[in-house]
N, C-alpha and C positions, 0 to 999 in steps of 0.2 A: 273857644281865648281865639282872639285874632293876634296872629304876627305881629310883634312888637319893633317900632323901629329899633329898638337897642337889642334886641335879639338879631335881627336882620343885619346890623352894623357890625357885630360881632359874628356871624357868621362867615359875610364877606371876607373880613381880614383872616378870620380862619384858613379858609378855604385860599387866599390868595399866597397867606405865607406857608400852607404846607401839601400845597399842591400846584406848582406850574403851568399846567394844561389846566389845572381851574382856572389859575389867572386869567389864562388865554380868554377860555370860555366868558367868563364874567366881562370882560374887558367888552368882546364880541357883544353879547347880548344887552349888556347896561344894567339900571336900578331892577331891583326886585319888585316887582309887583302882585305878587300872588297874596290873594286874599283867602277868609276862610269865611265859612255861612253859620249862620246861627242854629236854620230852622234843621234841626240833625234827623226829625224822621223824615223829612222831604227830601235828604242832599241822601239818604239810601236809598226813597225811592225811587229817585233820578236814576241812582249806579244799577240799580236793575234793570226799569224802563230801559239804559241804555247800550246793557251787556250786549253785545254782536251784532247791532247795526250800528248804519252811520248815524253822522254828531245830526244831518239832518233830518234825518228820519227821528230819533230819538225825542228833535224839537217838537216835532209835531206829534209825536202821541204821547209826550209829559203833556202837551196844551190841552190836548181833545180829552187827557184823563183829570187835568185839572178843574176841565170844565162839567164834567160828568161826575165828578164827586164833591167840590166844591159847591153852596148855594152860589154865593155870591164873590167868584175868583175875582184878583185884583191880577196887575200886568205880571207880579211874579210868583213862581212857583209856590206855592205851599200850603201842604197837606198835614191832616194828624191821621192819627189813630181813629178818630171818631168820624172821620170825614167818610170811611167803609164801613162804618156799622151800618149794615144792613143791605148793603150791597151785594151781587153777585160775581160769580166768574166773568158771568156771562156779558154782563153790565160794564166790565174792567176789557173783555174781551171786544165789544162793540166800541171803545175807546183805542182799540188798535194793539190792545196788549196781546201774545201768544198765553194760549191756558195755561202753560207754566210757568211762566212772570208773574200772571195773574195769580196763582197758588204762593209765588212766593211773597207777594204784596201783601195777600191775607197773613203768613205766616206771621212775617214782621210785625204786622197790625196785632198779630194776638199776643203774640210774646213780648211786644211793647207793653199792652194794654196788662197783660198779666204778671208783669215784672222781672219777667226772665232777662230781657234785655231791658238792664235801667238806662233811659238814654238819658234822662236828667245827672247822674253821678256817673255816668258813664267816665268825663274825666278824672276822677279820682283813682281809678286802676293805671295802676302802669300800661305800659306798651304792647305786651304778651296779653296780659290779663285782658285789659279791653281787645283785642284782636280775635283770643280765644270767646269771648263773651258775645262778639257779632257773630260769628261764625255759626255760634247755635242756630241761627236764622237759615230756611233754608234759599239755596241761591246767593249768598253773601260767602264769598272764600275768602282768601288771605289777601289778597291785590286789594278786593273792595273794602273790608276792612281796614287796609293802609291808606287808599285813599281818604279815607272818613277820618282818621286818625292827623294826617297832615292838614285836610283841607275842612274839616270843622272844628277838630280840636285844638289845632295850630302846634301838634307835635314836632319838634326839630330834627330829630334824628330817624328819620323813617328811610329806610333805601327797600323797593319794592323791586328787588335784585330779579326777579320774574318779566318784568314790565319792557314792551319790548319797545318804546320809546328809550327808556334808559339806555335798553342796549345797544340801539342805533347810536344816542348819541356819545355814549363811550368809544363804540367801533369808532366814530367820525374823530371823536378829540383825539384819542391816544391813539391813532393811526393802525387801528388792529387791522388784518387782513380777515377776520371772520367777526361773525358776532359772537361777543365774551359771551360764558357761561353763568349762571346766575355765581357760581364759585368764585367765577373772576370778577365779576362786580364786586362782590361783595370784597375781595381783597383789594380789587383797586381803591375803593370807598372808605378802606381802614381808614385813609389819612382824613376825610373829610369829619369823619367823627367828632364831636356832637351835635354836627349840623348836615348828615346826610340830607335832611328833606329838599334844605337848600341847593346843597346841589344838584339834586334831583331834579327841583323846577327849572335849574338854570341849564340840565342838557335838555329837557324836555325845548325848553324854548330854544336851544341850538340848531335845532332840526325840524325847527316849524319854517 
């Protein structure tokens, strides 16, 4: 589901009223421009491809993968589980994926196909249930699942406390001497709830 203007307005007001530091961050960054994506499977494949490599390298590999598995690829990265039927690990490695990441993509496609991970109905689950469901796939950890909830399902109260960007944003905004621990991020972020996703987006943008 997309982020609604009504929810974003409510989130900004809540953050500004409850946290003077976040109020300054919001003023610095400006309007919220975060968007959600509709292709849930493709979003997860993109996340797997992007793990531990640069943004530029990930973009190149995604394009090559798109061309390798989709018959008539358009300008937007859009793949389905069916696109990987009949493909091999070597096919994906030729597109630039590591053997390990190729196995992750095939595991995702298999689990979506057999219903282990029901992407069509995953929005019916609460946050923790959805995260647990996604983590059944090899190569998908809690952080990747959290990004999916935020930017595919439009969940408003996700706080990725292990995220380096969030830690750096908190350190800078709150004038900390060292990077905060996940527990410290969680404690600071208590005032952001139930709009931690919007606060997280603002922290990411504040250090760009």
